[in-house]
Backbone as CSV, one residue per row, in Angstrom:
resi,resn,N_x,N_y,N_z,CA_x,CA_y,CA_z,C_x,C_y,C_z
1,MET,1.820,21.348,15.792,0.458,21.342,15.866,-0.283,21.521,14.558
2,LYS,-1.254,20.614,14.077,-1.955,21.024,12.788,-2.799,22.078,12.719
3,LYS,-2.742,22.720,11.642,-3.718,24.087,11.469,-4.732,23.747,10.540
4,ILE,-5.922,24.019,11.108,-7.290,23.826,10.333,-7.894,25.094,10.138
5,LEU,-8.454,25.421,8.923,-9.293,26.486,8.657,-10.732,25.951,8.594
6,ILE,-11.532,26.670,9.321,-12.933,26.504,9.360,-13.675,27.547,8.582
7,VAL,-14.128,27.290,7.452,-14.886,28.324,6.655,-16.415,28.234,6.812
8,GLU,-17.025,29.064,7.668,-18.417,28.719,8.176,-18.853,30.210,8.451
9,ASP,-20.308,30.488,7.770,-20.687,31.985,8.072,-21.663,31.851,9.495
10,GLU,-22.082,30.831,9.865,-22.859,30.783,11.115,-21.872,30.577,12.297
11,ARG,-21.659,31.678,12.932,-20.655,31.912,14.066,-20.757,30.803,15.155
12,SER,-21.937,30.376,15.503,-22.235,29.451,16.604,-21.716,28.113,16.183
13,ILE,-21.905,27.691,14.885,-21.505,26.460,14.381,-19.937,26.475,14.187
14,ALA,-19.474,27.477,13.679,-17.860,27.650,13.590,-17.184,27.503,14.946
15,GLU,-17.893,28.147,15.983,-17.072,28.182,17.253,-17.350,26.789,18.008
16,LEU,-18.387,26.110,17.682,-18.429,24.808,18.178,-17.422,23.836,17.482
17,GLN,-17.343,23.953,16.199,-16.440,23.178,15.530,-15.054,23.484,15.918
18,ARG,-14.704,24.826,16.147,-13.389,25.160,16.684,-13.055,24.594,18.139
19,ASP,-14.151,24.740,19.029,-13.917,24.258,20.463,-13.474,22.679,20.358
20,TYR,-14.278,21.848,19.598,-14.001,20.481,19.628,-12.657,20.086,18.986
21,LEU,-12.255,20.775,18.092,-11.012,20.558,17.263,-9.794,21.073,18.186
22,GLU,-9.945,22.123,18.950,-8.801,22.584,19.716,-8.732,21.740,20.880
23,VAL,-9.781,21.222,21.575,-9.756,20.364,22.636,-8.861,19.076,22.318
24,ASN,-8.950,18.715,20.935,-8.342,17.497,20.314,-6.814,17.935,19.740
25,GLY,-6.465,19.145,20.123,-4.915,19.403,19.946,-4.783,20.134,18.630
26,TYR,-5.734,20.604,17.804,-5.635,21.195,16.847,-5.718,22.781,16.736
27,HIS,-4.954,23.488,16.081,-4.948,25.040,15.884,-6.099,25.337,14.862
28,THR,-6.907,26.039,15.266,-7.974,26.511,14.106,-8.045,27.999,14.039
29,ASP,-8.472,28.400,12.775,-8.896,29.771,12.443,-10.227,29.667,11.808
30,ILE,-10.959,30.756,11.917,-12.391,30.739,11.278,-12.400,31.891,10.244
31,ALA,-13.106,31.575,9.174,-13.459,32.659,8.149,-14.810,32.599,8.045
32,GLY,-15.460,33.879,8.027,-16.781,33.798,8.081,-17.494,34.133,6.666
33,ASN,-16.690,34.300,5.734,-17.334,34.070,4.429,-16.354,33.559,3.314
34,GLY,-16.869,33.197,2.204,-16.052,32.651,1.188,-14.888,33.340,0.630
35,GLU,-15.044,34.650,0.808,-14.026,35.485,0.117,-12.821,35.554,1.154
36,ILE,-13.057,35.715,2.192,-12.090,35.707,3.525,-11.431,34.207,3.475
37,GLY,-12.293,33.099,3.466,-11.815,31.746,3.597,-10.891,31.484,2.526
38,LEU,-11.143,31.899,1.258,-10.230,31.614,0.067,-8.957,32.215,0.366
39,GLU,-8.956,33.615,0.618,-7.815,34.302,0.966,-6.916,33.684,2.039
40,MET,-7.566,33.224,3.143,-6.860,32.578,4.292,-6.202,31.346,3.887
41,ALA,-7.061,30.552,3.121,-6.641,29.309,2.747,-5.278,29.322,1.820
42,LEU,-5.270,30.225,0.953,-4.292,30.127,0.041,-3.051,30.825,0.514
43,SER,-3.102,31.572,1.669,-1.988,32.202,2.342,-1.477,31.758,3.698
44,GLY,-2.431,30.677,4.296,-2.229,30.530,5.745,-1.539,29.142,6.155
45,LYS,-1.113,28.488,4.925,-0.411,27.196,5.308,-1.115,26.326,6.138
46,TYR,-2.361,26.000,5.794,-3.254,25.114,6.630,-2.924,23.606,6.186
47,ASP,-3.358,22.824,7.182,-3.143,21.302,6.825,-4.345,20.586,6.301
48,MET,-5.583,21.414,6.641,-6.798,20.921,6.283,-7.733,22.099,6.214
49,ILE,-8.797,21.946,5.468,-9.872,23.046,5.318,-11.364,22.327,5.587
50,VAL,-11.946,22.855,6.486,-13.419,22.407,6.862,-14.219,23.534,6.228
51,LEU,-14.892,23.066,5.148,-15.680,24.134,4.290,-17.169,24.103,4.110
52,ASP,-17.813,24.898,4.624,-19.407,25.081,4.387,-19.696,25.364,2.843
53,LEU,-20.717,25.006,2.277,-20.854,25.283,0.759,-21.626,26.477,0.715
54,MET,-22.681,26.710,1.579,-23.465,27.909,1.399,-23.058,29.297,2.165
55,LEU,-22.148,29.955,1.434,-21.326,30.941,2.151,-21.741,32.321,1.242
56,PRO,-21.650,33.532,1.942,-21.639,34.714,1.474,-20.313,35.139,0.655
57,LYS,-20.600,36.078,-0.081,-19.396,36.573,-1.055,-19.214,35.584,-2.073
58,ILE,-18.497,34.494,-1.597,-18.146,33.417,-2.783,-18.662,32.175,-1.983
59,ASN,-19.355,31.325,-2.923,-19.900,30.092,-2.368,-18.762,28.997,-2.066
60,GLY,-19.073,28.005,-1.293,-18.076,26.871,-1.108,-17.575,26.213,-2.370
61,PHE,-18.598,26.051,-3.348,-18.099,25.354,-4.557,-16.984,26.112,-5.240
62,GLU,-16.999,27.421,-5.369,-15.945,28.248,-6.015,-14.718,28.297,-5.139
63,VAL,-14.971,28.420,-3.602,-13.688,28.320,-2.815,-12.998,27.061,-2.852
64,CYS,-13.655,25.802,-2.893,-13.224,24.623,-3.220,-12.432,24.569,-4.540
65,LYS,-12.918,24.896,-5.578,-12.268,24.976,-6.915,-10.996,25.624,-6.875
66,HIS,-11.027,26.865,-6.283,-9.799,27.615,-6.344,-8.723,27.050,-5.462
67,ILE,-9.119,26.534,-4.309,-8.208,25.928,-3.387,-7.531,24.811,-4.188
68,ARG,-8.352,23.920,-4.676,-7.919,22.796,-5.241,-6.976,22.995,-6.347
69,GLU,-7.053,24.022,-7.122,-6.238,24.590,-8.411,-4.842,24.777,-7.703
70,GLN,-4.630,25.150,-6.456,-3.275,25.468,-6.095,-2.805,24.641,-4.805
71,LEU,-3.667,24.113,-4.128,-3.171,23.206,-2.828,-3.486,21.841,-2.862
72,ASP,-2.679,20.990,-2.407,-3.069,19.535,-2.294,-3.160,19.142,-0.784
73,ILE,-4.377,19.543,-0.228,-4.510,19.292,1.149,-5.867,18.814,1.263
74,PRO,-6.297,18.068,2.452,-7.560,17.603,2.535,-8.718,18.785,2.695
75,ILE,-9.765,18.625,1.947,-10.978,19.523,2.251,-12.069,18.661,2.414
76,LEU,-12.817,19.079,3.642,-13.984,18.412,4.080,-15.215,19.179,3.833
77,MET,-15.997,18.987,3.054,-17.074,19.880,2.654,-18.347,19.531,3.649
78,VAL,-18.961,20.675,4.139,-20.034,20.623,4.982,-21.172,21.294,4.481
79,THR,-22.458,20.595,4.348,-23.452,21.111,3.757,-24.717,20.874,4.492
80,ALA,-25.735,21.840,4.688,-27.079,21.516,5.106,-27.902,21.014,4.095
81,ARG,-27.532,20.961,2.783,-28.371,20.575,1.818,-28.008,18.982,1.419
82,ARG,-28.949,18.183,1.362,-28.761,16.711,1.092,-28.986,16.335,-0.306
83,GLU,-29.212,17.346,-1.284,-29.419,17.032,-2.606,-28.204,16.433,-3.144
84,ASP,-28.446,15.276,-3.841,-27.222,14.572,-4.600,-26.389,15.372,-5.300
85,ILE,-27.139,16.248,-6.116,-26.260,17.086,-7.135,-25.341,17.990,-6.423
86,ASP,-25.633,18.339,-5.378,-24.687,19.356,-4.425,-23.342,18.497,-4.003
87,ILE,-23.786,17.353,-3.504,-22.694,16.532,-3.033,-21.658,16.073,-4.249
88,ILE,-22.487,15.774,-5.266,-21.516,15.191,-6.450,-20.892,16.470,-7.162
89,ARG,-21.214,17.610,-7.018,-20.583,18.874,-7.512,-19.353,19.138,-6.690
90,GLY,-19.549,19.149,-5.355,-18.532,19.466,-4.292,-17.446,18.568,-4.530
91,LEU,-17.684,17.210,-4.637,-16.800,16.191,-4.825,-16.048,16.200,-6.042
92,GLY,-16.815,16.553,-7.157,-16.292,16.619,-8.477,-15.294,17.875,-8.642
93,LEU,-15.361,18.745,-7.724,-14.552,19.974,-7.670,-13.291,19.714,-6.927
94,GLY,-13.158,18.703,-6.179,-11.982,18.206,-5.590,-11.972,18.081,-4.125
95,ALA,-13.310,18.263,-3.393,-13.335,18.008,-2.035,-13.037,16.475,-1.810
96,ASP,-12.575,16.220,-0.588,-12.264,14.756,-0.453,-13.281,14.085,0.310
97,ASP,-14.157,14.630,0.945,-15.279,14.007,1.730,-16.243,15.098,2.075
98,TYR,-17.515,14.734,2.398,-18.530,15.456,2.740,-19.270,15.053,4.019
99,MET,-19.728,16.103,4.662,-20.671,15.854,5.893,-21.923,16.675,5.790
100,THR,-23.141,16.173,6.070,-24.353,16.717,6.165,-24.719,17.387,7.429
101,LYS,-25.091,18.594,7.497,-25.682,19.280,8.785,-27.048,18.605,9.018
102,PRO,-27.477,18.396,10.346,-26.493,18.560,11.669,-25.666,17.171,11.728
103,PHE,-24.590,17.405,12.422,-23.738,16.308,12.733,-23.038,16.376,14.074
104,LYS,-22.707,15.178,14.529,-22.179,15.345,15.950,-20.657,15.882,15.775
105,PRO,-20.271,16.846,16.670,-19.090,17.318,16.769,-17.910,16.231,16.708
106,ALA,-18.239,15.146,17.578,-17.203,14.028,17.645,-17.045,13.501,16.383
107,GLU,-17.983,13.393,15.378,-17.801,12.844,14.094,-16.884,13.693,13.153
108,LEU,-17.056,14.986,13.355,-16.155,15.850,12.739,-14.743,15.697,13.292
109,VAL,-14.457,15.597,14.315,-13.138,15.315,14.963,-12.643,13.979,14.334
110,ALA,-13.374,13.003,14.302,-12.853,11.765,13.773,-12.611,11.805,12.306
111,ARG,-13.591,12.459,11.429,-13.268,12.576,10.191,-11.881,13.367,9.888
112,VAL,-11.721,14.553,10.728,-10.624,15.297,10.546,-9.100,14.345,10.727
113,LYS,-9.369,13.716,11.892,-8.133,12.903,12.321,-7.887,11.931,11.219
114,ALA,-8.859,11.350,10.625,-8.670,10.249,9.696,-8.016,10.892,8.470
115,HIS,-8.546,12.085,7.942,-7.995,12.544,6.722,-6.424,13.024,6.852
116,LEU,-6.239,13.686,7.956,-4.918,14.145,8.354,-3.936,13.025,8.647
117,ASN,-4.418,11.890,9.140,-3.385,10.497,9.243,-3.149,10.014,8.052
118,ARG,-4.292,10.053,7.095,-4.118,9.364,5.742,-3.229,10.171,4.904
119,TYR,-3.273,11.609,5.024,-2.324,12.275,4.286,-0.950,12.182,4.773
120,GLU,-0.734,12.004,6.026,0.628,11.887,6.565,1.151,10.484,6.008
121,ARG,0.326,9.611,6.006,0.780,8.246,5.620,1.163,8.344,4.067
122,LEU,0.475,9.038,3.319,0.588,9.098,1.921,2.036,9.797,1.718
123,ILE,2.081,10.946,2.389,3.516,11.669,2.313,4.629,10.900,2.594
124,GLY,4.508,9.937,3.646,5.644,9.312,4.178,5.914,8.070,3.316
125,SER,4.927,7.601,2.535,5.255,6.427,1.764,5.656,6.819,0.325
126,ARG,5.913,8.259,0.028,6.304,8.486,-1.252,7.777,8.141,-1.425
127,GLY,8.107,7.478,-2.455,9.489,7.218,-2.813,9.727,5.731,-2.330
128,THR,8.612,4.891,-1.994,8.700,3.609,-1.592,7.929,2.647,-2.566
129,SER,6.995,3.097,-3.442,6.313,2.433,-4.291,6.740,2.317,-5.549
130,SER,6.144,1.204,-6.278,6.752,1.038,-7.566,5.700,1.676,-8.608
131,GLU,6.132,1.881,-9.702,5.272,2.459,-10.817,4.379,1.306,-11.393
132,VAL,3.229,1.689,-11.876,2.315,0.654,-12.394,2.076,1.157,-13.902
133,GLU,2.230,0.230,-14.819,2.057,0.510,-16.201,1.357,-0.667,-16.825
134,ILE,0.150,-0.112,-17.512,-0.678,-1.286,-18.175,-1.414,-0.516,-19.243
135,ARG,-1.360,-1.148,-20.538,-2.208,-0.779,-21.604,-2.186,0.817,-21.751
136,GLY,-0.957,1.305,-21.818,-0.900,2.889,-21.987,-1.284,3.847,-20.845
137,LEU,-1.616,2.992,-19.683,-1.846,3.877,-18.420,-0.551,3.622,-17.419
138,ARG,-0.012,4.662,-17.069,1.159,4.765,-16.243,0.954,5.586,-15.021
139,ILE,1.173,4.951,-13.872,0.885,5.565,-12.559,2.116,5.705,-11.895
140,ASP,2.661,6.864,-11.447,3.896,6.920,-10.804,3.623,7.482,-9.280
141,PRO,3.653,6.543,-8.491,3.274,7.000,-6.953,4.445,7.849,-6.343
142,ASP,5.616,7.755,-6.810,6.546,8.730,-6.239,6.318,10.181,-6.651
143,SER,5.992,10.377,-7.810,5.793,11.857,-8.317,4.224,12.092,-8.236
144,ARG,3.350,11.096,-8.016,1.978,11.173,-8.008,1.367,11.764,-9.180
145,ARG,1.997,11.165,-10.450,1.620,11.682,-11.623,1.076,10.502,-12.470
146,VAL,-0.042,10.698,-13.316,-0.695,9.754,-14.077,-0.478,10.189,-15.488
147,PHE,-0.191,9.222,-16.323,-0.145,9.351,-17.790,-1.099,8.297,-18.517
148,VAL,-1.658,8.818,-19.600,-2.470,8.013,-20.416,-1.941,8.222,-21.841
149,ARG,-1.338,7.229,-22.288,-0.487,7.325,-23.598,0.479,8.504,-23.683
150,ASP,1.186,8.649,-22.698,2.247,9.627,-22.639,1.636,11.172,-22.262
151,ASP,0.307,11.261,-22.331,-0.357,12.540,-22.043,-0.667,12.566,-20.435
152,GLU,-0.100,13.609,-19.665,-0.413,13.696,-18.194,-1.606,13.924,-17.876
153,ILE,-2.334,13.347,-16.912,-3.743,13.405,-16.551,-3.845,14.077,-15.085
154,SER,-4.525,15.070,-14.900,-4.530,15.804,-13.541,-5.584,15.036,-12.757
155,LEU,-5.183,14.612,-11.497,-6.092,14.031,-10.626,-6.038,14.574,-9.447
156,THR,-7.138,14.731,-8.665,-7.065,15.133,-7.148,-6.398,14.051,-6.294
157,THR,-6.290,14.434,-5.163,-5.553,13.673,-4.203,-6.231,12.341,-4.075
158,LYS,-7.507,12.291,-3.693,-8.351,11.108,-3.397,-8.509,10.343,-4.712
159,GLU,-8.728,11.044,-5.818,-8.779,10.270,-7.350,-7.351,9.476,-7.328
160,PHE,-6.340,10.027,-7.271,-5.067,9.377,-7.450,-5.002,8.284,-6.338
161,GLU,-5.407,8.412,-5.075,-5.394,7.264,-4.230,-6.281,6.111,-4.505
162,VAL,-7.388,6.418,-5.020,-8.455,5.495,-5.455,-7.785,4.607,-6.622
163,LEU,-7.379,5.284,-7.662,-6.843,4.617,-8.684,-5.512,3.962,-8.424
164,HIS,-4.748,4.405,-7.727,-3.397,3.527,-7.351,-3.736,2.386,-6.525
165,PHE,-4.805,2.488,-5.600,-5.168,1.460,-4.607,-5.624,0.303,-5.514
166,LEU,-6.513,0.517,-6.439,-7.263,-0.413,-7.234,-6.026,-1.060,-8.295
167,ALA,-5.212,-0.235,-8.666,-4.052,-0.632,-9.582,-3.256,-1.640,-8.980
168,ILE,-2.832,-1.351,-7.734,-1.981,-2.260,-6.998,-2.612,-3.499,-6.466
169,HIS,-3.858,-3.607,-6.612,-4.599,-4.858,-6.068,-5.472,-5.346,-7.405
170,PRO,-4.822,-5.592,-8.343,-5.493,-6.023,-9.679,-6.498,-7.210,-9.667
171,ASN,-7.617,-7.197,-10.338,-8.325,-8.256,-10.554,-9.337,-8.633,-9.194
172,ARG,-9.193,-7.754,-8.082,-9.762,-7.988,-6.932,-10.886,-7.046,-6.779
173,VAL,-12.133,-7.487,-6.371,-13.253,-6.763,-6.298,-13.343,-6.028,-4.851
174,PHE,-13.420,-4.729,-4.641,-13.773,-4.053,-3.674,-15.018,-3.430,-3.477
175,SER,-15.937,-3.597,-2.346,-17.032,-2.845,-2.319,-16.849,-1.255,-2.013
176,LYS,-17.814,-0.615,-2.276,-17.785,0.757,-1.859,-17.418,1.178,-0.576
177,ASP,-17.880,0.241,0.357,-17.620,0.315,1.730,-16.092,0.062,2.009
178,GLN,-15.534,-0.944,1.395,-14.174,-1.387,1.684,-13.349,-0.211,1.054
179,LEU,-13.776,0.351,-0.005,-12.795,1.391,-0.712,-12.846,2.674,0.202
180,PHE,-14.124,2.957,0.774,-14.147,4.115,1.476,-13.293,4.009,2.752
181,GLU,-13.364,2.754,3.377,-12.572,2.513,4.561,-11.103,2.675,4.383
182,ARG,-10.662,1.981,3.145,-9.210,1.873,2.797,-8.604,3.355,2.503
183,ILE,-9.393,4.079,1.735,-8.853,5.219,1.143,-9.175,6.344,2.045
184,TRP,-10.308,6.402,2.672,-10.584,7.563,3.523,-10.415,7.295,4.998
185,GLY,-10.232,6.143,5.295,-9.855,5.567,6.689,-10.749,5.606,7.701
186,ILE,-12.077,5.797,7.425,-13.163,5.881,8.481,-14.437,5.119,8.053
187,ASP,-15.256,4.914,8.840,-16.446,4.011,8.730,-17.173,4.542,7.435
188,ALA,-17.632,3.667,6.613,-18.233,4.114,5.245,-19.689,4.197,5.361
189,MET,-20.393,4.018,6.404,-21.867,3.929,6.571,-22.382,5.377,6.025
190,GLY,-23.127,5.261,5.103,-23.846,6.464,4.417,-22.926,7.271,3.689
191,ASP,-21.782,6.912,3.311,-20.938,7.754,2.425,-20.386,7.195,1.183
192,THR,-21.061,6.163,0.838,-20.506,5.429,-0.444,-20.631,6.215,-1.605
193,GLN,-21.551,7.179,-1.707,-21.532,8.146,-2.862,-20.226,8.800,-3.181
194,THR,-19.526,9.068,-2.219,-18.156,9.654,-2.263,-17.494,8.648,-3.140
195,VAL,-17.510,7.604,-3.082,-16.534,6.598,-3.874,-17.189,6.507,-5.311
196,THR,-18.475,6.525,-5.350,-19.071,6.526,-6.754,-18.599,7.760,-7.566
197,VAL,-18.686,8.987,-7.013,-18.406,10.108,-7.534,-17.016,10.125,-8.047
198,HIS,-16.065,9.611,-7.269,-14.503,9.549,-7.465,-14.333,8.661,-8.657
199,ILE,-14.823,7.497,-8.657,-14.907,6.482,-9.661,-15.211,7.075,-10.953
200,ARG,-16.254,7.752,-10.982,-16.844,8.300,-12.129,-15.963,9.367,-12.716
201,LYS,-15.308,10.271,-11.811,-14.270,11.467,-12.211,-13.004,10.611,-12.738
202,ILE,-12.540,9.633,-12.211,-11.338,9.009,-12.709,-11.639,8.264,-14.066
203,ARG,-12.803,7.838,-14.241,-13.120,7.186,-15.631,-13.060,8.133,-16.500
204,GLU,-13.623,9.335,-16.313,-13.691,10.405,-17.267,-12.432,10.951,-17.703
205,LYS,-11.402,10.726,-16.964,-10.120,11.271,-17.093,-9.091,10.264,-17.904
206,ILE,-9.372,9.128,-17.556,-8.404,7.968,-17.944,-8.793,7.078,-19.106
207,GLU,-10.176,6.919,-18.983,-10.807,6.214,-20.099,-11.148,6.686,-21.617
208,THR,-10.986,5.812,-22.582,-11.392,6.423,-23.888,-12.821,6.578,-23.840
209,ASP,-13.572,5.641,-23.383,-14.960,5.632,-23.390,-15.373,5.354,-21.891
210,SER,-15.706,6.458,-21.094,-16.085,6.259,-19.722,-17.192,5.376,-19.570
211,ALA,-18.149,5.212,-20.532,-19.506,4.355,-20.476,-19.115,2.797,-20.556
212,ASN,-17.890,2.701,-21.089,-17.444,1.295,-21.371,-15.987,1.162,-20.794
213,PRO,-15.824,1.264,-19.446,-14.416,1.367,-19.040,-13.559,0.259,-19.276
214,GLN,-12.325,0.433,-19.538,-11.360,-0.686,-19.792,-10.394,-0.882,-18.521
215,PHE,-10.410,0.053,-17.612,-9.489,-0.144,-16.415,-10.402,-0.389,-15.231
216,ILE,-11.205,0.398,-14.849,-11.865,0.190,-13.606,-13.346,-0.399,-13.910
217,GLU,-13.612,-1.605,-13.686,-14.847,-2.150,-14.017,-15.724,-2.248,-12.825
218,THR,-17.092,-2.059,-13.213,-18.087,-2.130,-12.120,-18.598,-3.655,-12.057
219,VAL,-18.478,-4.277,-10.984,-19.107,-5.541,-10.759,-20.417,-5.442,-10.013
220,TRP,-21.446,-5.467,-10.797,-22.691,-5.141,-10.340,-23.005,-5.889,-8.987
221,GLY,-23.631,-5.223,-7.926,-23.784,-5.831,-6.739,-22.813,-6.117,-5.747
222,ALA,-21.507,-5.889,-6.387,-20.289,-6.342,-5.515,-19.261,-5.078,-5.334
223,GLY,-19.028,-4.275,-6.386,-18.027,-3.196,-6.277,-17.288,-2.830,-7.559
224,TYR,-15.942,-2.584,-7.369,-15.166,-2.187,-8.338,-14.112,-3.165,-8.425
225,ARG,-13.251,-3.345,-9.748,-12.301,-4.027,-10.035,-11.361,-3.547,-11.021
226,PHE,-10.050,-3.428,-10.809,-9.185,-3.101,-11.663,-8.642,-4.099,-12.633
227,ARG,-8.953,-4.021,-13.996,-8.852,-5.140,-14.836,-7.400,-5.129,-15.424
228,MET,-6.730,-6.211,-15.197,-5.339,-6.302,-15.846,-5.440,-6.803,-17.313
C-alpha cells in the first residue's frame, strides 16, 4: 500500500484529504505544521507528499526545499494563494505540481494517482533507454544524470522527465498542454504554468544563455521544441 504524507495545518482539510485518499486505497499520515512535516517526510519512507504552503513553524517552501535535497519522490503543492510568484517559487524549489484551494477531493485523488503511476513507470523503465548526447549535452536515463560539457547538472524529477522527453522527440513541437499530459499524466487545463516554470528552470541549468536557448526552443503560439 502506498504511503502518503499530508502536511496541512487546517485539521478539517487534512482529514478530508485523508478520508478520500484512504477510501482509494492509500495509507496516509497527517502532519499539522512544517516542522513535524519535514521530520516525518525525511524519516517515514513515504511515496508522495501533499504539502500545504502556508504552514506554522516552517513554511511549505522551506519544507519542499529540504525534502527535495534528500528525496526523489512526488511533491504535490497545495496553496490558498493564487499569486503566480508563489506557484513559480514552489515549482522552482522542486515541487512536481500544484493545486489551488478550494479544490474537489476527487481531483486530489486523480492527481495523486497520476503522479504515483508516472513515478512507477519511470522507475520500471530504468535500464531500458538509450543515452542522448548532442552538442555537449549528455542525458543518461539509466542513471538519471545530465552532463553539460562533462559537468554534472542537478535536475529535479520532473525537470529531468521534461528534458528527456523533448530530447527523444527532437524537432517536434509540443504544446504546453501536450507536455503536461505526457509528463504529468493528467488533464492540463489551467496548469500550463507548471510546464513554463520547468522549462525555464531547465534552461537556466543547461543553456549557456537561457535567454537565447540552443536546446529547448520556444515556438511562439505553438509550444516547445528540442533542436537537434
